[in-house]
DRENVOTI-112795 format. One line per 8 residues: number of its first residue (from 1); for each residue x, y, z of N, C-alpha, C, O. Coordinates in steps of 0.001 Angstrom, whole numbers. Example, Ala and Ser with C-alpha at 12.3 -4.5 7.8 and 13.67 -1.06 7.14 Angstrom:
1> 13190/-5690/7800/12300/-4500/7800/13200/-3300/7800/14236/-3319/8465  12850/-2250/7080/13670/-1060/7140/12900/30/7870/13409/1138/8039
END
This chain:
1> -58142/-57345/-43318/-56741/-57253/-43509/-56883/-55823/-44706/-56026/-55024/-45082  -58103/-55936/-44997/-58276/-54623/-46224/-58119/-53122/-45659/-57780/-52147/-46330  -58469/-53138/-44144/-58194/-52278/-43913/-56857/-51669/-43676/-56492/-50525/-43946  -56292/-52497/-43205/-54776/-52181/-42753/-54070/-51535/-44083/-53322/-50711/-43555  -53906/-51444/-45209/-52967/-50698/-45854/-53425/-49264/-46322/-52783/-48375/-46882  -54907/-49330/-45863/-55594/-47438/-45702/-55488/-46784/-44857/-55719/-45575/-44904  -54948/-47668/-43430/-54478/-47144/-42001/-53003/-46728/-42438/-52475/-45871/-41730  -52210/-47266/-43605/-50781/-47047/-43484/-50575/-46040/-44198/-49700/-45241/-43866
9> -51418/-45830/-45467/-51437/-45031/-46877/-51848/-43507/-46082/-51536/-42415/-46558  -52503/-43665/-44960/-53340/-42289/-45131/-52097/-41650/-44188/-51764/-40512/-44518  -51490/-42150/-43241/-50088/-41112/-42312/-49037/-40978/-43521/-48280/-40013/-43414  -48903/-41625/-44423/-47960/-41062/-45249/-48193/-40234/-46020/-47246/-39556/-46419  -49496/-39976/-46509/-50226/-39080/-47066/-49794/-37875/-46116/-48682/-37361/-46235  -50584/-37509/-45306/-50423/-36410/-44433/-48908/-36183/-44022/-48524/-35015/-44072  -48235/-36898/-43726/-46588/-36484/-43986/-46090/-35897/-45114/-45231/-35022/-45222  -46574/-36339/-45745/-46469/-35509/-47370/-46687/-34811/-47635/-45993/-34242/-48477
17> -48061/-34135/-47051/-48194/-33129/-47320/-47715/-32183/-46324/-47664/-31025/-46740  -47260/-32414/-44816/-46769/-31797/-43820/-45235/-30792/-44551/-44916/-29606/-44634  -44477/-32530/-45072/-43452/-31878/-45682/-43265/-31059/-46937/-42271/-30357/-47121  -44333/-31185/-47851/-44599/-30246/-48690/-44730/-28624/-48537/-44464/-27813/-49424  -45241/-28299/-47100/-45408/-26894/-46888/-44816/-26631/-46006/-45268/-25666/-45392  -43409/-27328/-45372/-42260/-26782/-44540/-41475/-26100/-45474/-40793/-25293/-44843  -41247/-26032/-46635/-40525/-25177/-47504/-41291/-24398/-48245/-42189/-24931/-48896  -41080/-22828/-48310/-41624/-22384/-48646/-41527/-21972/-50508/-40467/-22128/-51115
25> -42525/-21563/-51049/-42600/-22008/-52774/-42003/-20359/-52936/-41783/-20479/-54141  -41669/-19231/-52706/-41158/-18097/-53098/-40559/-17599/-51268/-40960/-17957/-50161  -39727/-16876/-51599/-39240/-15590/-50416/-38421/-14782/-51172/-37620/-14929/-52095  -39020/-13560/-50263/-39058/-12251/-50414/-37542/-11672/-49853/-37373/-11467/-48651  -36773/-11503/-50570/-35429/-10617/-50246/-34851/-9426/-50683/-34563/-9072/-51826  -34689/-8705/-49327/-34658/-7271/-49950/-33487/-6715/-50439/-32430/-6900/-49835  -33541/-5986/-51565/-31829/-5657/-52314/-31504/-4054/-52616/-32496/-3369/-52862  -30660/-3620/-52619/-30622/-2287/-52755/-29535/-1928/-54316/-28687/-2738/-54689
33> -29684/-1174/-54725/-29211/-953/-56065/-28227/617/-56278/-28460/1649/-55647  -27167/456/-57274/-26715/2122/-57315/-26612/1825/-59039/-26313/791/-59636  -26989/3174/-59547/-26761/2949/-60751/-26162/4271/-61656/-26818/5312/-61605  -25378/4247/-62179/-24716/5872/-62597/-23249/5632/-61902/-22502/4704/-61592  -23330/7329/-61846/-22458/7724/-60733/-22231/7844/-59361/-21322/8366/-58716  -23996/6814/-58830/-23855/6780/-57435/-24671/7703/-56464/-24657/7609/-55236  -25358/8578/-57179/-25977/9558/-56759/-27391/9339/-56313/-28179/10212/-55948  -27629/7876/-56407/-29096/7388/-55778/-29068/5799/-55499/-28616/4835/-56117
41> -29605/5933/-54555/-29683/4184/-54186/-30892/3688/-54269/-31753/4317/-53655  -31263/2633/-54914/-32373/1851/-55197/-32898/1133/-54257/-32124/337/-53725  -33994/1157/-53870/-34627/-125/-52841/-35568/-1130/-53753/-36173/-742/-54752  -35593/-2379/-53290/-36373/-3134/-53551/-36534/-4626/-53130/-36582/-4920/-51936  -36608/-5468/-54011/-36514/-7127/-53434/-36705/-7639/-54158/-37482/-7275/-55040  -35888/-9110/-54149/-36338/-10374/-55080/-37318/-11029/-54488/-37520/-10976/-53275  -38043/-11739/-55354/-38942/-12976/-54890/-38962/-14210/-55632/-39116/-14252/-56853  -38854/-14899/-55124/-38332/-16154/-55709/-37546/-17156/-54905/-37583/-17112/-53675
49> -36756/-18159/-55621/-35651/-19262/-54535/-34632/-19120/-55649/-33934/-18134/-55888  -34674/-20420/-56366/-33371/-20417/-57388/-33753/-19594/-58615/-32878/-19404/-59460  -35120/-19024/-58819/-34983/-18050/-59591/-35875/-17195/-59029/-36012/-17216/-57805  -36651/-16277/-59850/-37736/-15307/-59427/-37594/-13919/-59946/-36661/-13634/-60697  -38398/-13130/-59611/-38565/-11685/-59676/-37786/-10657/-59197/-37740/-10839/-57980  -37065/-9551/-59517/-36443/-8518/-58890/-36983/-7215/-59611/-37081/-6961/-60812  -37335/-6389/-58362/-37951/-5092/-58665/-37003/-4182/-57460/-36757/-4480/-56291  -36532/-2767/-58403/-35900/-1706/-57655/-36600/-437/-58033/-37347/-312/-59004
57> -36206/715/-56961/-37028/1797/-57354/-36362/2529/-56581/-36067/2200/-55432  -35921/4048/-57343/-34866/4861/-57047/-35528/5239/-55635/-36669/4805/-55471  -35075/5842/-54800/-35553/6728/-53989/-35608/8266/-53731/-36138/8809/-52762  -34993/8847/-54729/-35084/9887/-55145/-35912/10090/-56201/-36910/10761/-55939  -35773/9646/-57504/-36637/9845/-58616/-37709/9213/-58990/-38480/9580/-59876  -37816/7967/-58138/-38984/7043/-58349/-38503/5646/-58998/-38769/4507/-58615  -37660/6095/-60169/-37546/5616/-61590/-37685/3998/-61009/-37069/3730/-59977  -38310/3172/-61524/-38666/1836/-61416/-37453/839/-62321/-36887/1159/-63367
65> -37348/2/-61804/-36561/-1019/-62804/-37170/-2628/-62454/-37363/-2888/-61266  -37428/-3556/-63361/-37733/-4600/-62926/-36902/-5911/-63805/-36400/-5603/-64886  -36807/-6984/-63442/-36622/-8077/-64328/-36631/-9235/-63651/-37333/-9486/-62671  -35850/-9944/-64173/-35940/-11952/-63429/-34173/-11922/-63212/-33288/-11192/-63659  -34188/-13110/-62292/-32693/-13570/-61594/-32782/-14971/-62180/-33897/-15420/-62448  -31710/-15678/-62392/-31746/-17321/-61615/-30334/-17498/-61091/-29403/-16692/-61091  -30393/-18696/-60662/-28847/-19174/-60059/-28231/-19608/-60927/-28951/-19286/-61872  -27250/-20215/-61429/-26562/-20759/-62630/-25607/-21839/-61749/-25114/-22842/-62265
73> -25438/-21476/-60382/-24482/-22389/-59830/-25397/-22422/-58301/-25992/-21428/-57884  -25385/-23115/-57926/-25969/-23702/-56075/-24930/-24337/-55557/-24277/-25326/-55891  -24897/-23575/-54666/-23145/-24466/-53555/-24432/-24748/-52344/-25431/-24126/-51982  -23733/-26122/-51952/-24571/-26862/-50515/-24191/-25772/-49528/-25271/-25416/-49056  -23605/-25338/-49189/-23738/-23666/-47877/-24007/-22581/-48542/-23655/-21636/-47836  -24603/-22081/-49883/-24614/-20996/-50204/-23586/-20171/-50370/-23850/-19326/-51225  -22338/-20041/-49832/-21290/-19215/-50380/-20804/-19940/-51391/-20503/-21133/-51373  -20704/-18789/-52726/-20388/-18717/-53765/-21171/-18997/-54663/-20692/-18797/-55779
81> -22453/-19479/-54647/-23234/-19284/-55531/-22929/-18481/-56279/-22079/-17619/-56056  -23778/-18656/-57652/-23568/-17629/-58790/-24955/-17534/-59673/-25714/-18501/-59742  -25240/-16210/-60386/-26539/-16209/-60820/-26323/-14914/-61986/-25410/-14141/-62282  -27688/-15169/-62433/-27697/-13942/-63724/-28900/-13140/-63424/-29915/-13834/-63494  -29104/-12008/-63137/-30055/-10933/-62882/-30389/-10091/-64662/-29292/-9776/-65123  -31197/-9822/-65345/-31396/-9541/-66172/-32469/-8311/-65721/-33563/-8500/-65188  -31966/-7205/-66017/-33063/-5705/-65293/-33333/-4809/-66666/-32503/-4419/-67487  -34561/-4643/-66645/-34900/-3057/-67566/-35418/-2152/-66345/-35992/-2467/-65303
89> -34994/-885/-66869/-35518/386/-66210/-36239/1314/-67124/-36067/1446/-68336  -37347/2140/-66087/-38055/2872/-67101/-37555/3878/-67924/-38305/4565/-68617  -36055/4051/-67898/-35362/5198/-68271/-34485/4694/-69388/-33547/5308/-69896  -34977/3334/-69740/-34373/2484/-70967/-32757/1927/-70883/-31910/1719/-71751  -32765/1787/-69332/-31961/1323/-69223/-32008/-76/-69093/-32970/-626/-68557  -30822/-841/-69643/-30771/-2104/-69415/-29574/-3111/-68796/-28367/-2979/-69003  -30157/-4047/-68063/-28535/-4626/-67579/-28555/-6313/-67535/-29641/-6893/-67505  -27440/-6970/-67534/-27695/-8217/-67052/-26587/-8233/-66202/-25534/-7784/-66655
97> -26614/-8642/-65112/-25678/-8882/-63918/-25470/-10001/-64063/-26251/-10776/-64614  -23965/-10407/-63422/-23576/-11486/-62821/-23239/-11289/-61320/-22362/-10516/-60934  -24093/-12137/-60418/-23773/-11933/-59158/-23218/-13458/-58125/-23469/-14659/-58228  -22641/-12899/-57461/-21929/-14217/-56425/-22450/-13951/-55100/-22728/-12788/-54808  -22658/-15123/-54052/-23267/-15271/-53170/-21998/-14818/-51945/-20890/-15191/-52332  -21968/-14210/-50786/-21185/-14109/-50085/-21551/-15169/-48571/-20726/-15596/-47764  -22897/-15353/-48571/-23332/-16611/-47699/-24787/-16960/-48033/-25274/-16260/-48921  -25567/-17888/-47508/-26644/-17876/-48055/-28196/-16878/-48041/-29337/-16935/-48500
105> -27238/-15877/-47090/-27796/-14764/-47022/-27820/-13660/-47885/-28857/-13147/-48306  -26287/-13163/-48241/-25721/-12070/-48622/-25135/-12480/-50194/-24860/-13624/-50558  -25003/-11021/-51158/-24251/-11388/-51749/-24073/-9978/-52873/-23823/-8889/-52356  -24177/-10045/-53993/-24323/-8517/-55042/-22992/-8972/-56147/-21980/-9673/-56147  -23780/-8036/-57072/-23545/-8496/-58471/-23414/-6706/-59140/-24123/-5720/-58937  -21950/-6949/-60132/-22033/-5581/-60668/-21828/-6087/-62433/-21572/-7215/-62856  -22037/-4862/-63179/-22002/-4742/-64639/-22154/-3493/-65242/-22596/-2669/-64441  -21918/-2977/-66544/-22208/-1949/-67100/-23458/-2021/-67732/-23664/-2970/-68489
113> -24385/-1117/-67533/-25542/-962/-68739/-25457/-845/-69609/-24342/-941/-70122  -26730/-522/-70461/-26618/-587/-72001/-26185/917/-72424/-25883/1181/-73588  -26178/1855/-71414/-25798/3210/-71495/-24029/3370/-71381/-23272/4280/-71722  -23838/2286/-70859/-21960/2229/-70516/-21604/2944/-68906/-20596/3577/-68593  -23025/2531/-67881/-22902/3193/-66759/-22296/1858/-65763/-22188/702/-66170  -21907/2383/-64242/-22057/1388/-63705/-23281/746/-62733/-23675/1483/-61829  -23841/-450/-62854/-24867/-722/-62361/-24528/-2349/-61213/-24240/-3486/-61589  -24692/-1890/-59983/-24242/-2779/-58950/-26086/-3146/-58449/-27030/-2401/-58713
121> -26149/-4112/-57901/-27498/-4249/-56506/-26449/-5271/-55662/-25298/-5627/-55914  -27317/-5564/-54607/-26455/-6100/-53336/-28106/-6827/-52505/-29172/-6224/-52378  -27874/-7857/-52188/-28539/-8386/-51030/-28307/-8832/-50115/-27485/-9741/-50229  -28815/-8549/-48650/-28588/-8455/-47591/-27431/-8143/-47153/-26647/-8905/-46588  -27237/-6739/-47454/-26496/-5596/-47353/-26877/-4370/-47011/-28024/-4194/-47421  -26271/-3009/-46201/-26891/-2377/-45549/-26615/-1183/-46557/-25674/-1250/-47347  -27440/-118/-46506/-26867/1123/-47553/-25628/1602/-47293/-24973/2278/-48085  -25322/1307/-46322/-23626/1994/-46278/-22674/419/-46974/-21677/632/-47665
129> -23072/-900/-46723/-21971/-1568/-46980/-21818/-1804/-48892/-20941/-2168/-49676  -23283/-1331/-48963/-23773/-1314/-50914/-22742/-1/-50926/-21652/-559/-50800  -22538/1096/-50988/-22404/2011/-51473/-20704/1636/-51134/-19903/2279/-51812  -20334/1002/-50496/-18721/1129/-50165/-18493/-151/-51336/-17520/-165/-52090  -19694/-1331/-51340/-18846/-2206/-52033/-18827/-1211/-53806/-17843/-1278/-54542  -19941/-478/-54130/-19512/137/-55059/-18478/858/-55462/-17991/928/-56591  -18128/1457/-54363/-16571/2419/-54117/-15690/1664/-54673/-15106/2023/-55696  -15419/271/-53963/-14255/-713/-54054/-14289/-1090/-55562/-13176/-1045/-56087
137> -15354/-1465/-56408/-15510/-1455/-57582/-15021/-607/-58442/-13924/-815/-58962  -15652/317/-58679/-15398/1640/-59423/-13716/2031/-58949/-12906/2174/-59864  -13380/2145/-57911/-11907/2290/-57689/-11375/1178/-58499/-10996/1561/-59605  -11238/-34/-58289/-10658/-1166/-59040/-10946/-971/-60648/-9921/-1226/-61281  -11985/-612/-61442/-12481/-334/-62422/-11242/565/-63041/-10708/358/-64130  -10882/1675/-62046/-10168/3053/-62887/-8625/2384/-62572/-7793/3102/-63125  -7981/1247/-61866/-6938/1014/-62102/-6622/92/-63356/-5457/-184/-63642
END
């Protein structure tokens, strides 16, 4: 009888280890950004899950930006989740961006940086979709 509990516990430990490795510790997601008057696209990624790091680099100038993000609300299906990203760039720009998800894989955020310039970032979007979002936000801002 003393061997019976060990045989029961061993499969449970094994299943627990499998379950723990079935979910990633961190996920890398590509992000795009536009800072200022829209003359340069920044490329980068976020690494994490409900919180993590974000990095962006200007394609033309090579200006680097980095920071952290965290979700402040997670919806069950990913639509309408919200969060904050705090970003600092080599050129002295600082921005705290509120972002919203459109699905579990797409979303965007917008703010003005410490210089008063627009700062937008997207994830799960193409360059042209990011530029279009930027144009729409800037148009609404002028109204």
